[in-house]
C-alpha positions in Angstrom: 0.0 0.0 0.0 1.9 3.1 -1.3 0.4 6.6 -1.2 0.7 8.3 -4.6 0.4 11.8 -3.1 3.5 13.9 -3.6 3.9 16.4 -0.7 6.4 19.2 -0.3 7.5 19.3 3.3 6.9 23.0 3.7 3.2 22.5 2.6 2.7 19.5 4.8 0.8 21.0 7.7 -1.6 22.9 5.4 -2.3 19.8 3.4 -3.1 17.7 6.4 -5.5 20.5 7.7 -7.1 20.7 4.3 -7.8 17.0 4.3 -9.2 17.0 7.8 -11.4 20.0 6.9 -12.9 17.9 4.1 -11.2 19.3 1.0 -12.2 16.6 -1.5 -9.5 17.6 -4.1 -6.7 17.0 -1.6 -8.5 14.1 0.2 -9.0 12.2 -3.1 -5.2 11.8 -3.4 -5.1 9.8 -0.1 -5.8 6.2 0.4 -8.2 4.9 3.0 -5.5 3.8 5.5 -3.8 7.2 5.5 -7.0 9.2 5.8 -8.3 7.1 8.7 -5.0 7.4 10.5 -4.9 11.2 10.0 -8.4 11.4 11.4 -7.4 9.4 14.4 -4.3 11.5 15.0 -6.3 14.7 15.1 -9.6 13.6 16.5 -8.6 10.9 19.0 -5.1 12.0 20.0 -5.3 15.8 19.5 -2.0 15.9 17.5 -0.9 18.9 15.4 0.8 18.0 12.1 3.2 21.0 12.4 4.3 20.3 15.9 7.6 18.6 16.8 7.1 17.1 20.2 10.1 15.6 21.9 10.3 11.8 21.4 8.8 9.8 24.2 11.4 7.3 25.5 10.6 4.9 28.4 13.0 4.7 31.3 15.9 2.4 30.9 14.8 0.1 33.6 11.4 -0.3 32.1 13.0 -1.0 28.7 15.2 -3.8 30.2 12.1 -5.4 31.8 10.2 -5.2 28.5 13.2 -6.7 26.6 13.3 -9.5 29.1 9.6 -10.3 28.7 10.2 -10.4 24.9 13.6 -12.1 25.1 12.5 -15.2 23.2 11.0 -13.1 20.4 14.2 -11.0 20.3 16.3 -14.1 20.0 14.2 -15.5 17.2 14.0 -12.1 15.4 17.6 -11.1 15.6 19.0 -13.3 12.8 16.1 -12.4 10.5 16.7 -8.7 11.2 20.4 -9.1 10.5 19.6 -11.0 7.2 17.2 -8.3 6.2 19.7 -5.5 7.0 22.3 -7.2 4.9 19.9 -7.7 2.0 19.3 -3.9 2.1 22.8 -2.9 3.0 24.0 0.4 1.5 20.5 1.7 0.9 20.3 3.7 4.1 17.7 1.5 5.9 17.1 1.0 9.6 15.5 -2.4 10.6 13.4 -2.1 13.8 11.3 -4.4 16.0 8.5 -2.8 18.1 6.3 -4.5 20.7 2.5 -4.4 20.7 2.6 -1.0 22.5 4.8 0.5 19.8 8.0 0.5 22.0 11.1 0.0 19.9 12.9 -3.1 21.3 15.7 -3.6 18.8 17.2 -1.5 16.1 19.8 -2.1 13.5 20.7 1.0 11.5 22.7 1.8 8.4 25.3 4.5 9.2 23.9 6.5 6.3 20.6 6.7 8.3 22.2 7.7 11.6 21.5 11.5 11.4 17.9 11.0 10.4 17.3 8.5 13.1 18.6 10.9 15.7 16.5 13.7 14.3 13.2 11.8 14.4 13.8 9.9 17.6 14.5 6.4 16.4 16.2 4.7 19.3 15.5 1.7 21.5 12.9 2.5 24.1 11.2 5.2 21.9 7.5 4.9 21.6 6.2 4.9 18.0 2.5 4.4 18.5 0.1 6.6 16.6 -0.9 8.4 19.7 2.7 9.6 20.2 4.2 9.7 16.7 1.1 10.1 14.5 0.8 8.2 11.3 4.0 6.0 10.9 4.9 2.5 9.8 5.0 0.8 13.2 2.1 2.7 14.9 -0.3 2.5 12.0 0.5 -1.1 11.4 -0.4 -1.8 15.0 -3.8 -0.4 14.3 -4.4 -1.8 10.8 -2.9 -5.2 11.7 -1.7 -5.7 8.1 1.5 -4.9 6.1 1.7 -1.4 4.8 4.0 1.4 3.6 3.8 4.9 5.0 5.7 7.0 2.3 7.0 10.4 3.1 4.1 12.9 3.1 1.7 10.2 4.3 3.2 10.7 7.8 1.1 12.9 10.1 4.0 14.9 11.5 5.9 17.2 9.2 9.1 16.1 11.0 8.7 12.6 9.8 7.7 13.5 6.2 11.1 12.6 4.8 10.8 9.0 5.9 9.6 6.0 3.9 8.5 3.2 6.4 7.5 -0.4 5.5 6.0 -2.3 8.3 4.6 -5.9 8.8 2.8 -7.4 11.8 4.0 -10.5 13.6 1.1 -12.4 15.2 1.3 -14.7 18.2 -0.2 -18.3 18.1 -3.5 -16.8 19.4 -3.9 -14.5 16.4 -3.0 -11.3 18.4 -0.4 -8.8 17.2 2.8 -9.6 19.1 5.2 -7.2 17.4 5.9 -5.0 14.3 8.9 -5.4 12.0 9.7 -2.2 10.2 12.3 -1.1 7.6 12.6 2.7 7.4 14.8 4.9 5.1 14.9 8.3 3.4 14.1 6.6 0.0 12.3 9.0 -2.4 10.3 6.1 -3.8 8.5 3.3 -1.9 10.6 0.2 -2.7 8.4 -2.7 -3.5 11.2 -5.2 -3.0 11.7 -3.9 0.5 8.1 -4.7 1.3 8.5 -8.2 -0.1 11.7 -8.9 1.9 10.1 -7.5 5.0 7.0 -9.6 4.7 9.1 -12.7 4.3 11.2 -11.9 7.3 8.1 -11.2 9.4 6.6 -14.6 8.3 9.7 -16.5 9.2 9.7 -14.9 12.7 6.0 -15.6 13.1 6.3 -19.2 12.2 9.2 -19.7 14.6 7.2 -18.0 17.3 4.4 -20.4 16.6 6.6 -23.5 16.9 8.2 -22.2 20.1 4.9 -21.3 21.7 3.3 -24.6 20.7 6.3 -26.8 21.6 4.1 -29.1 23.8 1.5 -29.6 21.1 1.2 -31.6 17.9 1.6 -29.5 14.8 -0.5 -30.2 11.7 1.5 -28.7 8.7 -0.5 -28.4 5.5 -0.8 -26.8 2.1 -2.8 -27.5 -1.1 0.5 -28.1 -2.9 2.9 -30.7 -1.5 6.0 -28.8 -2.4 5.0 -25.8 -0.2 5.0 -27.9 3.1 8.1 -26.7 5.0 8.0 -23.2 3.4 6.8 -19.9 4.6 3.4 -20.5 3.1 2.5 -23.7 5.0 -0.5 -23.7 7.2 0.2 -24.6 10.9 -2.5 -25.9 13.3 -1.5 -26.9 16.8 -3.6 -29.5 18.5 -3.7 -31.5 21.7 -3.4 -35.4 21.9 -7.2 -35.6 21.9 -7.4 -33.6 18.7 -8.6 -30.3 20.1 -7.3 -27.3 18.1 -5.2 -25.0 20.2 -3.9 -22.4 17.7 -3.6 -21.7 14.0 -1.4 -19.5 11.9 -2.4 -16.9 9.3 -1.5 -19.2 6.3 -3.9 -21.9 7.6 -6.6 -19.3 8.1 -6.2 -18.1 4.5 -6.1 -21.6 3.0 -9.1 -22.8 4.9 -10.9 -19.6 4.0 -11.7 -18.6 7.5 -12.2 -15.1 9.0 -10.1 -15.7 12.0 -8.7 -18.3 14.5 -11.8 -18.1 16.6 -13.7 -20.1 14.0 -11.7 -23.3 14.6 -9.8 -22.9 17.9 -11.4 -25.2 20.4 -12.9 -27.5 17.8 -11.5 -30.9 16.9 -9.1 -31.4 14.0 -11.0 -34.5 12.7 -14.0 -32.1 12.2 -12.0 -30.2 9.7 -10.2 -33.0 7.9 -11.1 -36.6 6.9 -8.7 -38.4 9.2 -9.1 -39.8 12.7 -6.9 -38.4 15.5 -5.4 -41.9 16.0 -4.2 -42.0 12.4 -2.7 -38.5 12.7 -0.9 -39.3 15.9 0.6 -42.5 14.3 1.8 -40.4 11.4 3.4 -37.9 13.8 5.6 -40.6 15.3 6.2 -42.6 12.1 9.7 -42.7 10.6 10.3 -40.7 7.4 7.5 -38.2 7.9 6.4 -38.0 4.3 3.6 -35.7 3.4 0.2 -37.5 2.9 -3.0 -36.4 1.1 -6.0 -35.4 3.2 -9.3 -33.8 2.4 -11.2 -31.0 4.1 -14.6 -32.2 5.3 -16.5 -29.0 4.4 -15.4 -28.6 0.7 -13.7 -31.9 0.1 -10.7 -30.0 -1.2 -7.5 -32.0 -1.1 -4.5 -30.9 1.0 -1.2 -32.4 1.7 0.0 -32.6 5.3 2.6 -33.7 7.8 2.2 -34.0 11.6 5.0 -33.0 13.9 5.0 -34.4 17.4 5.6 -32.3 20.6 9.2 -31.4 21.3 9.2 -33.3 24.6 7.5 -36.4 23.3 10.8 -38.1 22.6 11.8 -39.9 19.5 10.4 -43.4 18.9 12.9 -46.3 18.4 14.0 -46.3 14.8 12.0 -48.8 12.8 13.9 -51.5 11.0 14.9 -50.5 7.5 13.9 -52.9 4.8 15.6 -53.2 1.4 13.2 -52.1 -1.4 11.5 -54.6 -3.6 12.8 -54.2 -7.2 10.4 -54.3 -10.1 10.3 -57.7 -11.6 12.1 -59.5 -8.7 10.5 -62.4 -6.9 9.4 -61.3 -3.4 11.4 -62.7 -0.6 11.3 -62.1 3.2 12.6 -58.5 3.7 16.0 -58.3 5.2 16.3 -56.0 8.3 19.4 -53.9 8.2 21.3 -51.5 10.5 21.4 -47.7 10.4 24.6 -47.5 8.4 23.4 -50.0 5.8 20.3 -47.8 5.3 22.6 -45.2 3.8 23.2 -47.3 0.7 22.1 -50.4 -1.2 25.4 -51.8 -2.4 27.3 -48.8 -3.8 31.0 -49.7 -3.4 32.2 -46.2 -2.3 29.5 -46.0 0.3 30.3 -49.5 1.5 33.9 -48.4 2.0 32.8 -45.2 3.8 30.7 -47.3 6.2 33.4 -49.9 6.8 35.9 -47.1 7.6 33.8 -45.2 10.0 32.7 -48.3 11.9 36.4 -48.9 12.8 36.7 -45.5 14.6 33.3 -45.1 16.2 34.5 -45.4 19.7 37.7 -43.4 19.3 36.4 -39.8 19.1 38.5 -39.2 16.0 37.3 -36.0 14.2 35.8 -36.6 10.8 35.4 -34.5 7.6 32.7 -35.4 5.1 33.3 -34.1 1.6 30.7 -34.1 -1.1 28.5 -31.9 -3.4 25.5 -30.1 -2.0 22.6 -32.4 -1.3 24.4 -35.7 -1.2 23.3 -36.4 2.3 26.4 -35.3 4.4 24.0 -34.3 7.3 22.3 -37.7 7.2 25.6 -39.5 7.3 26.7 -37.3 10.2 23.5 -38.1 12.2 24.0 -41.8 11.5 27.6 -41.6 12.9 26.2 -40.0 16.1 23.4 -42.6 16.4 25.8 -45.5 16.1 28.4 -44.0 18.4 28.7 -44.4 22.2 27.5 -40.7 22.4 24.1 -41.6 20.9 22.2 -40.7 24.1 23.8 -37.2 24.2 22.9 -34.2 22.0 23.6 -34.0 18.3 24.0 -30.3 17.6 24.4 -28.9 14.1 25.5 -25.5 12.8 25.5 -24.5 9.2 28.4 -22.1 8.8 27.1 -20.8 5.5 23.6 -20.0 6.6 24.4 -17.5 9.3 25.7 -14.0 8.8 29.3 -13.6 9.7 28.4 -11.4 12.6 26.3 -14.1 14.2 28.5 -17.3 13.8 30.8 -16.4 16.7 28.0 -16.0 19.2 26.1 -19.0 17.9 29.2 -21.2 18.1 30.8 -20.0 21.3 27.8 -18.5 23.1 27.9 -15.3 25.1 27.5 -14.0 28.7 24.7 -11.7 29.7 25.4 -8.1 28.5 28.2 -9.2 26.2 26.9 -6.9 23.5 24.1 -4.6 22.6 20.9 -6.6 22.0 22.2 -9.7 23.7 19.8 -12.0 25.6 19.8 -10.9 29.2 20.4 -14.4 30.3 23.2 -15.0 27.8 23.5 -18.0 25.5 25.3 -21.3 25.8 26.4 -21.6 22.2 26.5 -24.7 20.0 29.7 -26.1 21.4 28.4 -26.1 25.0 25.1 -27.4 23.9 26.9 -30.4 22.3 28.9 -31.2 25.4 29.0 -35.0 25.8 27.6 -35.5 22.3 28.4 -34.6 18.7 29.0 -31.2 17.1 28.3 -31.1 13.4 29.8 -28.1 11.6 28.2 -28.1 8.1 29.9 -26.1 5.3 32.9 -25.5 7.5 34.7 -24.2 4.5 32.6 -21.1 4.8 33.6 -20.3 8.3 35.3 -16.8 8.6 39.0 -17.1 9.0 39.1 -15.0 12.2 36.8 -17.6 13.9 38.9 -20.5 12.8 41.6 -19.6 15.3 39.1 -19.7 18.2 37.7 -23.0 17.0 41.2 -24.5 16.8 41.9 -23.3 20.4 38.7 -25.1 21.6 39.6 -28.3 19.8 43.2 -28.2 21.2 42.3 -27.3 24.8 38.8 -28.8 25.0 37.8 -25.5 26.7 35.4 -22.8 25.5 35.1 -19.2 26.7 31.8 -17.5 25.8 31.9 -14.0 24.4 32.2 -11.5 27.3 33.3 -14.3 29.6 36.7 -14.9 31.3 36.3 -18.4 32.7 37.1 -21.4 30.4 34.4 -24.1 30.5 35.6 -27.7 29.8 33.7 -29.6 27.0 33.8 -33.1 25.5 32.6 -33.3 21.9 32.8 -35.5 18.9 33.5 -33.2 16.0 32.1 -34.0 12.5 32.6 -31.4 9.8 31.3 -31.2 6.2 31.9 -29.1 3.1 31.3 -29.1 -0.6 34.4 -26.9 -1.2 38.0 -27.8 -1.9 39.7 -27.1 1.4 43.2 -27.5 -0.1 42.4 -24.7 -2.5 41.0 -22.5 0.3 44.2 -23.0 2.2 46.3 -22.0 -0.8 44.1 -18.8 -1.1 44.5 -18.0 2.6 40.8 -18.6 3.3 41.3 -21.6 5.6 43.8 -22.2 8.3 46.1 -25.2 7.5 46.6 -26.0 11.2 42.8 -26.2 11.7 42.5 -28.4 8.6 44.9 -30.9 10.2 43.1 -30.7 13.5 39.6 -31.5 12.1 41.0 -34.0 9.5 41.3 -37.1 11.6 39.5 -39.1 8.9 37.9 -38.0 5.7 35.1 -39.5 3.7 33.8 -38.5 0.3 30.1 -39.0 -0.3 29.6 -39.7 -4.0 27.1 -37.7 -6.0 23.9 -39.5 -6.9 24.8 -39.6 -10.6 27.9 -41.7 -9.8 26.3 -44.2 -7.4 25.8 -47.8 -8.4 22.6 -48.1 -6.3 20.6 -45.4 -8.0 17.8 -47.7 -8.9 17.4 -48.9 -5.3 17.7 -45.4 -3.9 15.0 -44.1 -6.3 12.6 -46.9 -5.3 13.3 -46.4 -1.6 12.9 -42.6 -1.6 9.7 -42.8 -3.7 8.3 -45.3 -1.2 9.2 -43.1 1.7 7.5 -40.1 0.1 4.4 -42.2 -0.8 4.0 -43.3 2.8 3.3 -46.6 4.5 0.7 -49.0 3.0 1.2 -47.6 -0.6 2.5 -50.0 -3.3 4.0 -48.1 -6.2 4.3 -49.4 -9.8 6.8 -48.1 -12.3 6.6 -47.6 -16.0 10.1 -48.8 -17.2 10.6 -45.7 -19.3 10.0 -43.5 -16.3 12.6 -45.4 -14.3 15.1 -45.1 -17.2 14.7 -41.3 -17.3 15.3 -41.1 -13.6 18.3 -43.3 -13.8 19.9 -41.4 -16.7 19.2 -37.9 -15.2 22.4 -36.3 -13.8 20.8 -35.0 -10.6 22.7 -31.8 -10.0 20.9 -31.4 -6.7 21.6 -35.0 -5.6 19.5 -36.7 -3.0 17.9 -33.5 -1.9 16.6 -32.9 -5.4 15.6 -36.6 -5.8 13.4 -36.3 -2.6 11.7 -33.1 -3.8 11.0 -34.5 -7.2 9.6 -37.8 -6.0 7.6 -36.1 -3.3 5.6 -34.3 -6.1 5.6 -37.3 -8.4 4.2 -39.7 -5.9 1.5 -37.1 -5.0 0.4 -36.5 -8.6 0.6 -40.0 -10.1 -2.7 -41.9 -10.7 -3.4 -45.3 -9.2 0.1 -45.3 -7.6 1.7 -45.9 -11.0 4.6 -43.6 -11.9 4.8 -42.9 -15.6 6.9 -40.5 -17.8 4.0 -38.1 -17.9 4.3 -37.6 -14.1 7.9 -36.5 -14.3 8.9 -32.8 -14.5 10.3 -31.6 -17.8 13.8 -31.2 -16.6 14.2 -34.9 -15.9 14.5 -35.5 -19.6 11.1 -36.2 -20.9 11.1 -35.2 -24.6 9.4 -31.9 -25.1 5.9 -32.2 -26.5 5.7 -31.4 -30.2 3.2 -29.1 -31.7 1.5 -32.1 -33.2 1.2 -33.7 -29.8 0.1 -30.5 -28.2 -2.7 -30.2 -30.8 -3.7 -33.8 -30.4 -5.9 -34.8 -33.4 -9.6 -34.7 -32.7 -10.2 -38.2 -34.0 -8.4 -39.7 -31.0 -11.2 -38.6 -28.8 -15.0 -39.2 -29.0 -17.3 -36.3 -29.6 -17.7 -35.5 -25.9 -13.9 -35.5 -25.4 -13.4 -33.2 -28.4 -16.0 -30.8 -27.0 -14.4 -30.8 -23.5 -10.9 -30.4 -25.0 -12.0 -27.4 -27.1 -13.8 -25.8 -24.2 -10.8 -26.2 -22.0 -8.5 -24.7 -24.6 -10.8 -21.7 -25.0 -10.8 -21.1 -21.3 -7.1 -21.4 -21.0 -6.5 -19.1 -23.8 -9.1 -16.6 -22.5 -7.4 -16.5 -19.1 -3.9 -16.3 -20.6 -3.0 -19.9 -19.4 -3.4 -19.0 -15.7 -3.9 -22.6 -14.6 -4.8 -21.6 -11.0 -7.5 -19.2 -12.2 -8.9 -21.8 -14.7 -9.0 -24.5 -12.0 -10.9 -22.1 -9.7 -13.4 -21.2 -12.3 -14.0 -24.9 -13.1 -14.3 -25.8 -9.4 -11.3 -28.2 -9.8 -8.0 -28.6 -8.0 -4.9 -27.7 -10.0 -3.8 -31.3 -10.0 -7.1 -32.5 -11.5 -6.9 -29.8 -14.2 -3.3 -30.8 -15.0 -4.4 -34.4 -15.5 -7.2 -33.3 -17.8 -4.7 -31.2 -19.8 -2.4 -34.2 -20.0 -5.3 -36.5 -21.1 -6.1 -34.2 -24.0 -2.5 -33.5 -25.0 -2.6 -29.8 -23.9 0.9 -28.7 -23.2 1.0 -26.3 -20.1 4.2 -24.8 -21.4 2.2 -23.0 -24.1 
């Protein structure tokens, strides 16, 4: 929501008064949100647009108490605020988090924005509610409870009219506004990409708040498209063991076409979806956790879902792994195999890796896993931990490439209370101390900043860690497993990786082969597909479809294979996977124009009529499949099947 009105700062007060006096010419340039806010500022709060009242800042003690109450939110929001700040670096933005009263709890500001921030009163503890600061991103967002942009002259106070503020609400699991995330600058144009990035960051924070707040509940994760489960757009419904709904996130409200959480909170989940609570609880504790289809009781729309057990429920004993039945083989009694053998089905290189690691499991020898992205280095690391004498202790993972450089040190080593501005009042133990007694997995260690490598080397040598801001070494006992897709030797030659650290972490090294080079590709494909299809489903394979999968180079390795087969097993008909179910990039020959315009004589008269009607609707709606499906009252998957049946190429 961007206000098109262009205001000159010197005329600002007169324009606001003209709007409030009912001048239709000036008022017509305003949007509804800005007009309503200006009317509140003048009528409800008695503010003068030309005034420049001193910023209201709460006492320091009150701010500390407030930050302590919001400490978990601040901890969750801090990395997202840092990421957002880095994405907007150099554009003069300040990233701010305000609580439900409009009090600024945390603030990361670009040096370019420092003078402006000081002039308008942007500082921690400042109150940015509408009643105090007039129309502004944080205060107006608190009232409207939706993302918005307050651009320059849309601010109520003349003093703030040079700002462009984008703000997005963060809701708690009960559907109430918990906080506001804001990005402000002196940009002359309202940047649309800023609003998009801000919304994404707010949604990440909100979903994490939901998971933290509902840690003792089961979480039903759903979406109408299977590939969106696990993304920002997934719906989240928390429920108790008896199936009673406790909370729901915004995405679930939107997908279920509800007005608010009050419509379903307190009801039972099996009233909404066609599945018993017993079945859902079994799925929550099942190994693999593949998404499964489920229908809404009211509209019979199909969704895909996963069920996540409570954090404190404990993990069930791992089920025995069974070698997959190959197409055309005689069925024999399935062979139960151990955790390491579940990593492969006869590939020679993987067999050597497993044999090697088994010899050193009880020796606490550091291990480095090399391999391309997606080959399953993290899975191999977890298996090492589960097979080791430390299996009953924590397995703690840190991806060195996913965190901003400024946060890796505090995440790894922890920090004492008050170690730096914005730190959690109670401090943080850090990943190394969290892994004490167990296994620390440093993924993408090749991306660790050089200055931190010396500190890590000291910890590995002394088996002592000193948190940031601390002065007392704390002894630790960890099994270290590292992983990287990069050439460490080349990084050493370039001065980007310490050679002494390399020799310290390189007790034993294993290379996980890429999927395209593995000799057990067929067995892996069958096993992964079965995992994605879920228990009780028997898949059939068209030989040509299997050949395409076997010959595809799989640049994304096992991660890509899982994602592809998750969609394929959801879309295939009668549990039979054919070439038509595979995505285009797998190697299916592109449909020719002749095939796309399938001859009418291959269909009966009714089929010809349906195909022509479908083509006309697709053309008329510019091949917007979602819109066509909605107009026809079909799901996207059903529409795609009909297009496939009639030889209509969606790539048109």
